[in-house]
N, C-alpha and C positions, 0 to 999 in steps of 0.2 A: 868302691870295692867293698865287698861284704867281709865282716869279721868271721873268724873260724867258728865262733860260738853260734852265730846266726846261721851260718851254712850248715852246721851240725844239727841245729834245731829244725831247719827246713828239711834236711834229709830225713830226720826222724819222723816228722809230720807226713812227708811224702810217702815214706815206707808204711806208716800206719794207715793212711788213706788207701794205698794200694792193697794192703792186706784186707782191709774192710771190704773194699770193692770185690776182691777175689773171693772172700768168704761168702758174700752174698750170692755170687754166681755159681758156687760149687754145688755139686749134687748133694741132696739131703742125706745120703748115706755116709758121708764123711763125718768122722768123729772130731769135733772141734773142742779144744781145751783152751779157753780164753787165756791170753798172755803166755801160753806154753807152746802150742802147736796144733797140727791136724794131720790126718791121714798117716799117722805113724811117724811124722816128722816133728822135730823140735827146733825152736829158734836157736841159732848158733851152730847148727850142723854144718860140716864141711861138704864139699861137692862129692867126695868119695863116700861119705856116710849116707848121703841122700841116695846115691846110686845103689848102695848096698841094701837100703830099705825099699826103694821103689823100683829098682832095676834100671835098665838102659832107657833114657828118655826117647820119645819119638822124634824129637828135634832139639837141637842145642842152638840157641841164639846168642851171639856175642856182639857187643857194641859199646858205645860210649855215650854218656849223657853229661849233664852239668855237674854230676857228682863223681865222674870218672868212669873207668871201665866196669862193665858188668857182664855176667853170664846168666842165661835163663834156660832152665831145663823145662821143656814143654812135654807134658804127659797128656793123656786123653782128656782128663777133667781137672787138671791142675797145672799151674805154672809155678816153678820155684825159682826165685831170683836171688842172685849172689851179687850184690852191689860191692864193687871193689874186688870182685872175684875171690872173696874170702869165705865167709860163712853165711848161713841163711839169715838175712835181716827181716825178710817177710815171706809169706806164703800166699 
């Protein structure tokens, strides 16, 4: 069984790797501010705030993984993930 600390570190590393992979794949026109956000979004934004900035997503994906429930807003050139269905941990 994994300790909470190790699971938290694993979640943080996974989120960071996902963010890096997504940033690499994004269109060059997106403004990226390292450790802050991109495309007008900021880390820590709620789902409601993301919708107010980007509008209605083209698709909403809900599911569960080893870290718990998640929601993903899928836009044309961006995916915004809410691990734990709370705020934006990665873009």
